N, C-alpha and C positions, 0 to 999 in steps of 0.2 A: 569466739566473741563476734557479735553481730557487727556488720558493717566493715570488718577488716581493720587494718591499721593505716593511719594517715602517714605517708612518707614525709619525713622532715628533710630539709635541705642539708647539704654538707656531709651526708653520710653515703653518698652514691658510690664511694670507693670501697664499701664493705663487700667482700667477695660473696657472690651468690645472691645479692639483693639488688633488685632493679627498682629504682625510685623514679617518681614523676615530679617535675618541678611544680611547686605550689603556684596557683594563679596569682597574678599581680593584684595588690589590694586596691580597692576603691572604697570611698566612704559608704556607699550603698551596700557593699558586701560585708561591712562590719556590723553584724546584726544580732549580737547577744541581747537578751531582754534587759539585762542590767550590767553595768560596767563593773569591773573589779575595782576594789577600793584604791589600789595603787596605780590605776590607769591614769595617764596624763589627762585624758578627757574627763575623768571623774574629778580630778583636782581642779580643772578649769570650770567644770559645772559648779562645784562648791564655791569657787572663787566668784563666779557670776552671781550665785544666789546670795552670798555674803555681801557683795557690792549692792545688790538690790535692797537688802535690809539696811545697809549703811545710808544709802541715798534716801530711803524713806524716813529714816530717823533724822537726817539733816533737814529734809524738807519740813517735817513736822516741827522740829525745833525752830527753824527759821521763821515759819509762819506764826508760831506761837509767840516768838520774840517780837515780831513786827506788830502783832495785835496788841501786845501789852505795852510796847514802847512807842508805837506810832499809830494811835487811834485815828489820826487824820487820813490814813491811807484807805480806810473803809474796807479792810480785808474781810471777806465773808467767812464766818465761822464754819460754814459747811465745807470750805476748802480744807480747813484743819481736819474735819471729819473724813474728807477724801484721803488726805495723807495718812491719817490713822488707819483707815481701812486698807490702804495700800501697804502700810507697814505690817498689818496683821496678815494679809495675804502673802507677803514676802516671807514672813517668819514661818507661816504654815508650810510653804513649799520647801523652805530650807530645812525644817525639822522633820517633816513627815514624808517627804518625797525622796526617792532614791534616784541617782543619776541614770538617765537612759542613754542608750548607744547613740553616737552621732550618725548623721546620714538619713534622718527621717524627715519627710516633707511636712507632715502634720500629725500631731497626736495631742492627747489631753494636756501634756506639759507645755505645748506651744500656747494653748489658751491661758494656762495659769501663770505663764512667765512673760513671753513676748507680747501676747495679746493684752494682758493686764497692764504692762508697761506702756504700750501704745495708747491705751485708753486714758490712763492716769496722766501721762505727760502731755497728751494732746489737750486734755481738759485744762490743765494748768497753763499751757501755751496759749490757748484760745482766750482765756480770761486775762492772763498776764497781770494779775493783781500786784500792785506796788511797782510796776515797771520792770519786773524780773523777767529775763529772757530764759526760757527753759529749753531752747533748741539743742544745747550740748547734751542734754539728757537722752536724746534720741540715739546717741551713739551706743548706749548700752543694749537696747534690743537689736540694733543692727549687728553689733559684735556677737551677740548670743546666736542670732540666726545664722551668721556666717561661720562661726566656729562649730556649733553643734548641729547644724542642719545641712541640707543639700544646697548646691549652687542655686537652684530655683527658689528655695526658701530664703536664701540670703538676698538675692536680687529682689524677690517679692517684698521682703521686709523693708529694704532700702526704697523701693518704689512707693510703698505705703507711707513711709516717713516723708518722702518728697511730696506726695499728694497732700499730706496733712500740712506741710509747710506752705505749699502753694495756696491751699484753702485758707490758712491763717493770713497770708498776704492779701488775698482777695477780700476777706472780711475787714481787714484794716484799711484797705483802699476805699471801701465804702464809707468809712468814717472820715478818713483823711485822704481825699483824692490827690492832693499834691505830692504825697509820699508814695504813690503807687509804683512807679518804676523802680525806685530804690528797694522797696520791699520785695517785689517780684524777682529782681536781680539777686538779692541776698538769698531768697528761698531757692532759686534755681541753682546758685553756686553751692549752697549747703547740700541740696539734694544730690547734685553731681558728685560732691565729695563723699557723701554716704554711699553712692553707687561704687565709686572707686575703692572705698574702704571695704565694702562688702565683698567685692571681687578678690582683692588682694588677700584679705584675711581668710576667705574660704579656700583659696589656693594653698596658703600656708597650713591651714588646718588639714587639708587633704594630704599634704606632704607629711605632716606630723602623724597622720593616721597610718600611712604606708610605712614610715620608719618604725612606728610602735608595733605594727603587725610583724615587720621583719625582725625586730628585736625579740618579740614573743616567740616566733618560730625558731629563732636562733637559740633562745633559752631552752625551748623544748628539745631541740637537737642536742644541745650540750648536756641536758639532763639524761637524755636517752643514751648518749655516748658514755656518760659517767656510770649509769646503771649497767650497761653492757660490759664496760671495762671491769667494774666491781664484780659482776657475776663471773666473768671469765677468769679473773685473777683469783677469786675465792675458790673456784672449782679446779684450778690448775693442780696437776700432780707435782709439778716442779715448784720449788720455793722461789718467791720473788721478794726482793728487798729494794727499797728506794732510799738511797744514801746521799747525804749532802757532803760538801768538801771537808767538813769537820768529822766525817765518818759517823755522823748521827743518823740512825735509821728512822725515817719519818713514816714509813708504811711497810707492812709485811703481811703476806697472806698466811692462812693456817698451815699450808704445807711447809713454809719456811719455819714456822714455830715448831713443827714436828721435827724437822731436820736439825734445828738448833737447840731443841729441848727447852723451849720457852712456853710460858703460860699465855692464855689469851689476853689477860689484862696487861701483861708486859708488851705484847704486840700492839695493843691499842694505844698505850701511853708513849711508846717509843723507847729506844735504848741506844746506847753507844757501843760500837764494835770494840772499843778499847776496854769495855767492862770486864771481858774475860780474855785471859791470855791465850786460850785455845782458838779464839777467833782472829789471832794475829795474821795468819796467811790470807784470810778473807779481807781484812782491813788493808793489807799490803796491795792486794789486787785493786781494790777501790781507789787507793791513793795513786797507784800507777795509772789507772784510767784517767783521773783528773790531771795528772802530770803530763801525760802524752796526748790528752784530748782524743783518745781513740779507744775502740773496743779491745777488750782483753779476753783471753781464754786460757784456762789452766785447771790443774787438778790439785786439790788441797785435801788435807785430812783434818776433820773437826771432831774432837771427842771420840777418836777411834773410828770414825766413819769417813770413808773416801768419797769425795764429791767432785763433780766437774762443775766449774764456775765459769759463767759467761757474763760479761759486763757491757753495758751500753750507756752512752751519754745522751741526755735529753737536749733538745734545742734550747738555747739561751735566749731566743727572741731578740737578737741584735743587742745583747748586753743589758736589756732592761730587767731580766730575771736571771738568777744564777742557774747553771746547769746542775742537774741531779744525775747520779749514777744509779742505773737500774741493774741489780745483780740477780742473775738466774742461777739457782742451785739445783743440781740433779744428783740424785744418789746413784753412784756407780753400780751398786748392787742391783738396783732396779733396772738399769740399762743392760747389765749383763744378763739378768733374768729374762728381759725381753728378747735379747739376742739368742739366748738358749731356746726360748719358746719358738722363735722363728726358725731356728735350725731344726728343732724337733718337728715342727710342722712340715718343713720341706722334706725331712727324712721320712716322715710318715707317708707323705704323698708318693715319694719315690719307692718306698718299701712296698706299698700296696700295689703300685704298678708292676714292680719287679715280681712280686709274688704271683700275680695273675699270669705273667709271662712264663714263670718257672713251673707252675703246677702241671700243665699239660706235658711238656717234655719230661718232667720228672716221673709222671705216671707211666709214660712210654718206656723209660729206662727201667723202672721197677718191673713192669710187665715182661719186658724182654729178658731181664735177668732171671725172672721166675721160670720162663720157658727154657732158657738156657740151662738152668740148674737141674731140670729134669733129665737131661742127657749127660750130665757130668758124672764121671766115675773116679777121676783122680782126686784124692783127698786135698791136694794143694789147690786145685781149681775150685773144689767145693768150698774151701775156706775163703778163697778170694770172692766167690759168688756171695757167700754169707756176709762178707764185709761190705760188698756193694749194696746188698739188701738192707743191712743195718743202717748205713749212712743215708740211703734213699729214704728210709722211714723217718730218720731224724730230720732231713730236709723237708719232708712232707709235713711233719709236725710244726716246724718253723713257719712254713707257708700258711698252714691252717690257722696258727695263732695270729699271724699278721692279718689274715683275711677276717678273722673273728673281730678284730678291732674295727675294721672298716665296715663290718656288718651291723655294729651296734647303732641303733636308731634312738632318737629322742623319744621319750615316753612321758606321758602325763599321768603320774601316779595319783593325782588328786581324785580321779574317778575309779581307781583300782582299789579293791578291798585289801585291807592289811593282811600280810602273810603271817601265819602263825609260825613262830621261829622254831620251836622244838621239833615238831613233826618234820619240817623241811630239812633240818640238820640231821635228824635220825635217818631219814631216807637216803640222803646224799652220802652219809658216812657208810651206811650198809652197802650201797651200790659200789662205792669206791673200794671197800674192803674185799668184796667178792671179786672185783676185777683185778686187784693187785695181790690177792692172797695175803693181805697184811692184817687180817682181823685179829690175830694173836698179839700184835704189837700196838693195837689201838684201844684206848680207854675213853669211853664216852660218858659224860655226865650232863644231863639236861635239867637245868634249874630255872629256866625262864618262865615256867608255868604257861599261862595262855597269852603271853605277851605277843603282840603283833608288830610287825615292822613294815615300812614302806619299801618293799623290795620285790623285784620280779623273780619268780621261783627259779627259772632257768639261770638267771644271772647269779643268784645266791649259790646255786649248785656249782657254777663255774668258779666262783670265788673260793668256795670250800675245797673243791677238788684241786685247784692250783696250790692252795696252802698245804693240803695234805701231801701232794706230790713233792713239794719243796721240803716238807718235814721228813718224808720217807727217804729222801736223797741223803740227808745228813744225820738221821737218827740212829740210835743204837739198836740192839736186837732184844732188849728186854721186853716183857709183856706190856709194860706201860711206857715204852719209849716215845709214843705219840699220844698226846692227850687232847681231847676236844671237850669243851664245856661251854654252856650258855649260862647267863645270869642277868639279873635286872638290878640295877643300883641307881638310886636317885631318879627313878622314872625312865632310865635309859637301858635298853636291852643291848647286850654285847655278845659277840661270838669270839672264843679264844681257841687258838690252835697252838699247842706247845710241843716241842720236841727236845730231846736231851742232847742235841748236837753241840759242837764246840762253839765257843764265843766268836762272834763276828768282829773282825778288826775295824777300827774307826774308819779306815779308808773304804771298806766295803759298806759300812753303815751309811756313809754320806751319799752313796750312789745306789742304795738298796732298791728304790722304786723307779729308777730310771730305765727306759727301754733299752734292750740289747746289752745290758750290763749283767755279767755273771762271773762268779769266781770259779766256775767249772767250765771247762772247754766244751763239754757235751750239752750244755744248756743253752737255750735260745735267749735267755735274759728277758723274756716277755711275761712270764707268769705273774710275778709280783706287780709289775706295771699294770697288767690287765686288772688285777685285784683292786688296786688303788683306784683306777679310773672307774671301774664299775661301782665301787663304793661311793665315790664322789658324785657320780651321775645319779645315785639314788639318795643323796643327802646324808650319807654315812661317812665315817672317817676310818682310815686304815693306819694303824700305828705299829711300831715294833719296839720291843723292850727285852732286856735280859731278865727273866723272871724265875721265880722258884715255884715248883709245882709239887704236890704231895704233902704229906704231913708226917711228923715224927721222924723216925729213922729213914723213911722212904722219900723224904724231901730232898730235892736236888735242883740245881740250876739248869736252865735251858733257854732256848730261843722261843719267844712268844710273839705271835702276831694277833692283833686284836682288831676286830671290826666293830665299831661303836655305832649303833643305829639310833635314830630319833623316831620314836613311834609316831606314825602319821605325818612324818616330815615330807615336805615337797622336795622333789629332786632339784639339785642345783646344776647350773651349767658346767659342763666339763671344761678342761683346759683348752687353750687354743689349738694345741697340737692334736688333742684327742678329737675335737670337733672337726678339724681339717681332715683327719684320717677317716672320720665317719662319713664325711661328705664324699 
């Protein structure tokens, strides 16, 4: 946004934001082309324009009455026309002109308002038909110039009125020389009074301008604070409730609605914590907060969901307003999940570092054992050497799996052509069968046709090999103990790896995809974890189920792992632990 953002006062305490104090207001600095309708100066302007219309109507009515009731005064009818013209000009300005900003020395509105008033009132004063003194009417243009103009315009208008009064006194002194001193004294005193009036009113108007500008900036700051607070509260993952002493909820954010199981319309209309018996612990904490006038912290269970609750009291502003209790709700499951993620991230960093340190000494041990094995003749020593070699290979495999995780880099698959699923699966299965001599136990069915998936070919091979290794470890020895097939359903391609192993216990299923978890002592526990992370990195999903494979009398239960792909899907960000280990 061009021009940046104007800093409002009273928000300098916001962290990370440096604000500059707005410059002090002066009438000349208040320069919008038109005033807002609710501005005090706009109301004053309308008041002055209405007063001009009323004065014109009174003058016109007064002269008309004098002409009809006192013909002996010889009032000229053109004066009535002058008053009618003044009324028309005042009405035109009041109806068709918008209020302009104060602090302008000279503009067209000065001519159509103050200038017209001075001409009209001066003409009436010079003639003084019927012995009427029009001197008080000059207060209106002086007040208008003082309130809506600069100090120079205010003093200039007062000076013009004083000169007109002195001129009127001089003209009358020519007609009545004996009354000269009294008239000049009266004109001088009146002019002096108008000078004092102009100065004082202009100072009051300037102060009103400053106060109005300060109030406007304060309102802007308050609106900004309200908008920021609403945005922050709306996007908070924690639930927020604002509760009064009667335990009525006046405001709640969407997260609180999710935690309490409420609809959006209920959150907007408000509700009472006593409406549901399950909210009793929450209401008790709120009541305790009001009773002890202090913050509370506790754990409650609402509708089977454990939550941590924190309460705070708002300031009562010296007793003029009642305090409100702000309740913060946090789902303990989310907190525990974040803690697990942080522990997993730390473990990933440590594991990668340890793997780097272990790899070189482990290679030296394996090489030394191989050299030593060449000279061994004792069967017992050969058996011990084979045991060392076997466990060294196992440690090397663990190290390589950990380092494989750290080597995974972020990839932008939007520019990568889709991988045809069936040929990639067929190649990977053929290579795996040759390496493990397990081709007789593997049954392969490719039914995805020409479906393409957003997956890197080497990563897909790694996923499939890990799943096959896991299946081989627990499968039986029948020709179709391990089955792999692809399919497309509802526009989604999927890869299935099934084995006829024994059912997994619920305890094992809960931790199936966690790193370093394995039900077998000789496994590293990283294979399924790597499969899931690679799938999530490529926008796919990895799931497990106990499924039936085969048809008719050959159908039987087994463990099935399914990779569900989204054709052309963009890769999604991995978990925090995975990203940390990749770094």
